[in-house]
N, C-alpha and C positions, 0 to 999 in steps of 0.2 A: 909645328906644335899648335894645338888649338887652345887659346886662352879663354877663360870665361868672360862673358860680356855683361852678365846680369849684375845689377846693383841690388844688394840686400836692402830692403826697405824696413823702416821701423815696424816691429812686431812680426816680421817674417819668422817662420819656424825653420830651424836648421838643426843639424846634428854636428857634434864636434868633428866627426870624421870627414865631413865636407870641407871644413876649414883646413884640415891637414893637407888636402889636395891643393888648396890655394897657397899654403906656405911652400909646398914642394916646387911650385913653379916660380917662386921668388917674388910674389906680389907684396907680402909682408911677412914678418916673422912671428913665431908663437907668442913671444912676449908682448906683442901688440894686441893680443886677444885676451879677454877676461871673462870667466864664467863664475861670477860670484854666486854663492848660495844665499839668495835673498831670504831674510829673516821673516818669520811669520809673527804677527802681533796677536797676542792673547790678552785681552783687557788692556792694561797700560804697559805690559811687559812684552819684550821681543824675545823669541827663542833663538839661541845662538846656533849657528851652523857648525861647520867643521872646526875643531880645535878652539872653540870659544869665539870665533869671528861672528860679528853682527854686521850685516849689510842691509841698510834700510833704504828702500826706494821711496823718495818723498813725493808729494803731490805735484811738484814742478819737475819731476823726473831727475832730480839730483840723487846721488847716493851718499849716505853717511856711513862710514865704516869705522869700527873699533874692535878691539879684542877684549872680552870680559876677563881674560886671564892676565892682562897687562894694562890695568887701568891706572891712569895718571890723572889726579884731580887738578882742576884748573878753575879760574874764575869764569862766570857765565859770559862775560864780555870778551873772553880770550879769542883772538883771531891772529893767525900767523900765515902770511902768504907763502906759497911754495913756488919758487921761481926756478924751475929746472926744465929745460926743453926736453921733449920726448916723454913726458909723463901722461900721455894719452893712451887709451886702449879702446878697441872695439869691444863692446860689452853685450853679453848674451845672458839673460836670466832663465833659469830652469823652470819649465812648466809641465803640467800634465793635462792632457785633454780629457773630454768626457768619457772616452773609451779606456782611459788609463795609460795611454801611450805618452812617454816622456820625450821631450825635446827641449830646445832652447829658442826663446824669442829674442830677436835682435832688439836691443833697447836704444842703441846709439853709440856714437863716439864720445867717450868721456875723458875729461881732463882733470887730473888731480890738481886742485887749485889752492887749497888752504887747510890748515889745522884749525879746528874750532872748538869751543866749549859746547858740550851737549849734555842735556839732563837725562840721566839714566839711573833708575832705582834709587832716587833720592839724592844722587850725587851729580856734580857737574864734572864731566870727564873730558879729556882730550880725544877728539875724533878727527878723521880725515874727511874732507868734503870733495866729492867728484862731481863736476858739473857737465851736463850734456852739451856738446858743442856742434854736433852734427847728427843726422838721422839716416845717413846712407853710408855704404862702403863702396867706393869705386874699385872694381876688380880689374879694370884695364886702363 
């Protein structure tokens, strides 16, 4: 059997069907891969993606995630560590090139690290923080 030897690098464009092939040969499972719909910012507000989910890519390449339909208000200083092994995912953000062709850019390996207080629409709400811990996927 031929195994892939390529390492996906940060910002490589891939299609989800390519990753299905990787799962089929047992390198990692589908739950290790995440395709968040990154939210677009218009003015001060973010547009939610599927089912009210907001996924914000920050300037330092962390991702802040919450659901507008399940808001829990907290204090601005709220911070709660998440200490569960296996909370990492290889993460791909959806993109469209200048020709209108859609694909996914590899953003990195992300670890769910803590719940935080995040300011949204005049409220401080509970959100999940994912931090980037790697920028490659070893396929072999």
